[in-house]
C-alpha positions in Angstrom: -19.8 117.4 25.0 -21.5 120.9 25.1 -19.7 123.7 26.9 -21.2 126.9 28.4 -19.8 130.4 28.9 -21.4 132.1 32.0 -20.6 135.9 32.3 -21.2 138.1 35.2 -20.9 141.8 34.1 -20.9 145.0 35.9 -21.4 147.8 33.4 -19.7 151.1 34.3 -19.8 152.9 31.0 -22.8 152.1 28.9 -21.5 153.9 25.8 -18.3 151.8 25.7 -20.3 148.6 26.5 -22.9 149.4 23.8 -20.0 149.6 21.3 -19.1 145.9 22.4 -22.7 144.9 21.9 -23.0 146.5 18.5 -20.1 144.3 17.2 -20.9 141.3 19.1 -23.6 139.6 16.7 -21.4 139.8 13.5 -18.4 138.2 15.4 -20.4 135.6 17.3 -22.3 134.5 14.1 -19.0 133.1 12.8 -18.9 130.4 15.5 -21.2 127.7 16.5 -22.4 129.3 19.6 -26.0 129.8 20.9 -26.8 132.8 23.1 -29.2 131.2 25.7 -29.8 134.0 28.1 -29.0 137.6 28.6 -30.6 139.4 31.7 -30.0 142.7 33.3 -32.2 141.9 36.3 -32.0 138.2 37.1 -34.0 137.0 40.1 -31.7 136.1 42.9 -32.7 132.9 44.6 -29.7 132.6 46.9 -26.8 134.7 47.9 -25.9 138.0 46.4 -25.7 139.0 42.8 -24.4 142.5 42.4 -23.8 142.4 38.6 -25.7 144.5 36.1 -25.7 141.8 33.3 -25.6 138.1 33.2 -25.0 136.1 30.1 -25.3 132.4 29.2 -23.8 131.1 25.9 -23.8 127.4 24.7 -21.1 126.0 22.3 -21.0 122.5 20.9 -17.8 121.9 22.8 -15.0 123.7 24.6 -12.7 123.9 21.6 -15.3 126.0 19.8 -15.9 128.2 22.7 -12.2 128.7 23.2 -11.8 129.5 19.4 -14.5 132.1 19.6 -13.2 133.7 22.7 -9.6 133.7 21.6 -10.3 134.9 18.0 -8.7 138.2 16.9 -12.2 139.4 15.9 -13.7 138.8 19.3 -10.7 140.2 21.2 -10.9 143.4 19.1 -14.5 144.1 20.2 -13.8 142.8 23.8 -11.7 145.9 24.3 -14.9 147.8 24.4 -16.4 145.4 27.0 -13.3 145.8 29.2 -13.4 149.7 28.8 -17.2 149.6 29.6 -17.2 147.3 32.7 -15.8 144.5 34.8 -16.4 140.8 33.8 -16.2 137.4 35.5 -16.5 134.6 32.9 -16.2 130.9 33.1 -16.2 128.1 30.7 -18.2 125.2 32.2 -18.3 121.7 30.8 -21.9 120.4 30.0 -23.2 117.0 30.6 -23.2 114.6 27.6 
């Protein structure tokens, strides 16, 4: 069953966040993920959305998503994301 990572990010230090972005493609390519959406100005249709970046990633299953997220390579670049902003992220089970 597919799994999705949804991330809501508030960027506070663009330079540090850009360092994360620079390393992301190389690490991400090692896993079976598919970057579906990245938007710094999504259209809010209900409620509030105070984030400066929203990301949607698809994986073939939750195990692969967790393998990517917990990998030493990803955690190494994630340090830049943590230093460059605040993130809420969830792993959502897809529909078969």
